[in-house]
N, C-alpha and C positions, 0 to 999 in steps of 0.2 A: 656308090657313087646316090646322093643326095639329089631330090630333086626340086628345081623353084617352089615354092608354095606362098600360099599369099595369107595377112590376114588383114577382115576385114574390120574398119576404124572408122569413125566419127565425130568429127572437131563439132564444137557449136559457141558460140557467140552469142549473149547473151546479155542485156540492160539491168541494171536494178540498183537505186541509191544505193540503197541500206542492202543488208543482209533481209532477205523476205523468201517467200511465198517459191520465188525459183534457186534462187541458193539454197534453199531448205531440200525440197525435191532432188537436186544432183547432190548434197549430203548423206541424204536416206540412200537414194541406190548405191552410193561408192561406198557407206560409212561399214558393212561385215567385212569387206576386203580390206578396208583401211583398220581397221579393231582388229583384225587374225596377223597383221603385220605388226601393228605399235604392243601387241599383247604377245609378240612369238619369242621372247624369251622370256618370258612370266612376267605379271602384275606387278613385283617386287621387284624388275629390272627397272621399270620406270620410275621417276619423280612421280611423288604423292599430288590433288590438286593443293594441296595450300598448297607447296613447296614450289609448284608449277605458277598459280596464284601470287606470290611473293616474291618470284622472280620479274613477272610483268610488272609488278607495281614498282618494283627497282630498277627496272631498266627503263620499261616499254611504257609509263602511264600513261600518257595519253593514248595509246591504244587498249587499254580495260574497258571504255564502255563498247566499242568493236568486238572487241573480245566475247563481254560477256550475251551483246545480243546473238552472238554465234551460237555461244554457247545452250541459251535458250531457245534456238531454231535446233540447235538438233537432241532437243530432248532435258536437256539439266546432267546428263547423269555423267557419273565419274570418269569413266576412262573417256568418253567424247570430250571436255572439260581437260582432261590433262593433254588428248592426242590436240587438241585445238591451239593449245597453248606452244605448242611446238620448243618445249623446254626438254633438251637431253632428249632428242626420239632417237630410235633406232637408226643408225648411220644412212646414210643410200650415199652409193658411188656414180656420179653421172659421166657423162663425157663430156662435150661442147666446144665449140671455137667463138672465139669473139673479137673483132677488134672495129676504132674508130677510123671513120675515114673524112679527108676533108677536099673537097674538088666546088662545086658547083654549089654546094652545100653541105655541112656538117651530118654526120649518117651514125648511128654505133649499127653494126651488124649482128650477130649470132645464129651459129646453128645449135638445135637441141638435138642432142645424140644420145641417145636411151632405148630402152624397149619399150614398145605400147603396149605392153603388157602391166605395165608398172607407171601409167600414166594417165589424166583425166583428162586433155583433150579441151579445157572451159575455159572459153577469152569472155573473159567480163569486162565491160564498162561499168564503172559503180562511182559514188560520190558519200564516202562514209563521213569528212570531215568537210573541209573546207577546200577542196583540190580533187577535183576529176583526175578516173585514173581510167587506163584502157591496160592490160594485164594479162595474162596468162595463169589461166591459178595454180597452185599446187599445194597438197593436204588441206583445201579448201580456207583453209584461212590465210595464207601465205601464197606469193607469186613466181613464177621462176624467169619473170623478165616484164618489162612495159617502161610507159608510159605517162607524165600528168599533167595536168593542162598550166603549172608552170612550166614545163619546156622539157624538164629535167627526165630523163631515160637512166634504166637502170640495166644488170643484167650479171648473169654469172657464168664459172664454169669452176668445176670439180680440180682444187690445187692435189690432187695426186701426192695426199700422204694419208698411210693407212692408221692413223693417228688421230683415235676422237675424245674430245673430253667433256666438263661440263659448260653448255654456252647453249645456243637458240638455236635452231632449224634455220639455217639458209632463208630459205623459203620467207621466215616470215618476217626477217629481216630486209629482204626487198623492198615485202609490202609496207613495213615502215618506213622505210626511205623515202616509198612513192608518197606514201600519207601526207608525212611531215616532214620533209626538206624540198626547196623550191628549187635549188640549183645545186650543184657541184660541191661549193664550200660549206655548206649547211649539211649535205649527207655526209662527206665528210666527217663531219663532226658527231654525227650521230653513232656511225660508225665505230670512233672509238671508244664510245662507251658503253657498248652491247659485246656482250660478252657472244661467241661464237663457237659451235659443235664440233667444227671441222675445219679441212683447211679448203679454200676457195678464192677467185679470182674474181674479184666482184669489179665490174667497167661500170663508170659515168658518163652523161655527158649532158650541159642542159645548151640551153636558148642562145645562150652568149658563144657559145662553141668550146667554154669552158670543158677538159675532158679529164679524166683520171683512173689510174688503174689499183687499186689498194688488196692487196694479197694478207688474208687475214688467215689464221690460224686458230687451235684453241688454246697453245700453249706463250702464245707471245701478242705483243704490240702491234696494231695493223700496220703494216707496211706501204707507202705511197711512193709509190715505184713509179709513175708517170708513161709507161709504156702504153703504144698504141695498140698494143696485140698483146688476148689470152689465149693460153688452152687448158692441158689439164697438167702443168706440171709448176714451180715454183723457185726461186733462187734457193739452193738448200735441200730438196725435198728431193728424196733417194727411194724412186719403188722401182725398178727397175721393168719386173714382167710388167706390170700395169701399162709402163710409159710406151711399151715395145706396144702391145697389144691394144693401145687408142692411136697409137703412130703419132704423140703431142709433138713433139720434138720438127715431122715432117710437117705437120700442118703451122706449127707456130714459123717455119719456115718459110712457110709460101704466104702467108698470107703478109707477113713481116715484108718479100722480095716485091708484092703486088702493091703493098700500102707507101711502100715509097718510091716508085714507079712513080704512082700517080697517075695514069694515062686513060682511067677509065672517071668517066664523071659519078655521080653517088648510086644512083640506080646501078649503073654498071657493074658497080664494087659490089652492092649488095646481092646481086645473080651471079657473081661467081662463088656463091658459096654451094650452088647449086650443081660444081664440079668436082671432081677430085684433086687431089683429094680430103676437102673439106666435107663434100658430101658423102655417104657409108651407109649401106643396104644390110647389114650385118643385122636383123631387128630381132633374128633369133635370138645369137649371144650380148644382149643386152646393149648395141653399138650399133641404132639402124636411127639417120636423118628423121624425125618424127617431124621436123616442120625448121623451116627459116624465119626471123623476124629484124625486119629492120624498121629502124624509129629516126623520125625526122624532127628534133625538136624544134629547129626557127619555124617550119612550118606547122607544127604540132601532129602530127600526123603520122600511122605507124604504117607499116604493110608485114602480113603474117604470109609465106608463101609456102609455095611445093613445086615439084619441076612441072604439072598441069593447072594448076589454078594458085589464084593470087585473092587475098581481101588486102584493101584499101578504108583505111576508117581517119579521121578526127573527128574534134570532141562536138564539130558539128552535124556532123555525117556517121554515125553510127547504129547500122541495122542487124537486128538477130538472124543469124541464118544457120546452116546447116552446113559441111563439107562432108563426104563420103568416100575415102580414100582405101586403095587397098593396098598394105605393105607389104612389099612381094622380097622374100630372104630366097637370094638364089644357093645357097646351101639348105633350104627346106627349116620348116619350124617340128618343135617336139610332138607327136603326138598330145600329150598330155594341154591343155590349155592352163593350169596354173607351173608349166617349166617358163622361167624365167631366160634361159640360155647357158652358155658356158661362162665360168665364174673367174673373175680378174686378178684373183690373189689367195693368198693361201690356208686365211681365213673363211668360215661362212660369206657368204655375200649379204648381207642382212637389207634384201630390199622385198618390196610390196608385190603379193605373189595374186594374182586374180583368178 
């Protein structure tokens, strides 16, 4: 019988208007592991630098100056440039639950369920262009979720399909939305024009309490489904092994029930995400809740929180800080630190190994 063990982890929040020395420090620290992941199937399996740059210029031309700044800070190398473009990267399978709730104020809440071995834990306040952004970084050029100073909040969850195609990594698309969209309508227009690599549910909420859930995948047009809840499946998805392992339908039903009941205030609803069946501790298997986040567009504020700690930010009050946490898995961690836990697919699971 496995004994419960823990992995010590540090979250870091920092502010830097443009990518600079702090961003560069974290990139250099993470790059060896990211490079192994990016090239794990061989260099020829990834698009070239020219292909990646051309795709960015075609679909996200106004992001190119930001991208070029990141590439310069990363040393200007070919592999780093291709990685930061996030064009057809190795696929990632993530968990996550998310919902929009409206009581005393509108809130978008999400849990991020994944492995601490394959997670940056970096929260950044930036101002790359006209909008300030507070967001959790992913692959250094993208984000997992966040809010901008116009009051647009975004998050995502994996859509439960094994198929991947030609397109951008979802976290770069979310970064682009926060940089260049001010509300749900503008974000939807951008989503329509950008190809995505895999299946994801993108959730949007803006200052006027407009919301949308967009189901995207590599093979069809985005579907604007108007749902207040999204977990890890879509209409027509058929991956029963994955759906069973991550309990996507049970989480969806639970969130749907408490959203419909509407008996909680916004902050009370957010902290429901710290309870079962939304909170998970299978960290070694790649399905532990690494953090929860709540975004309040009407007050332009956000909260990143855990069972025993919370970070509360707005664009007038953001201070750099660290949070040290022990992710305890009751079933125990593998002996080797590079292991990433149980695989939920019949194919090799292409995740980043630290």
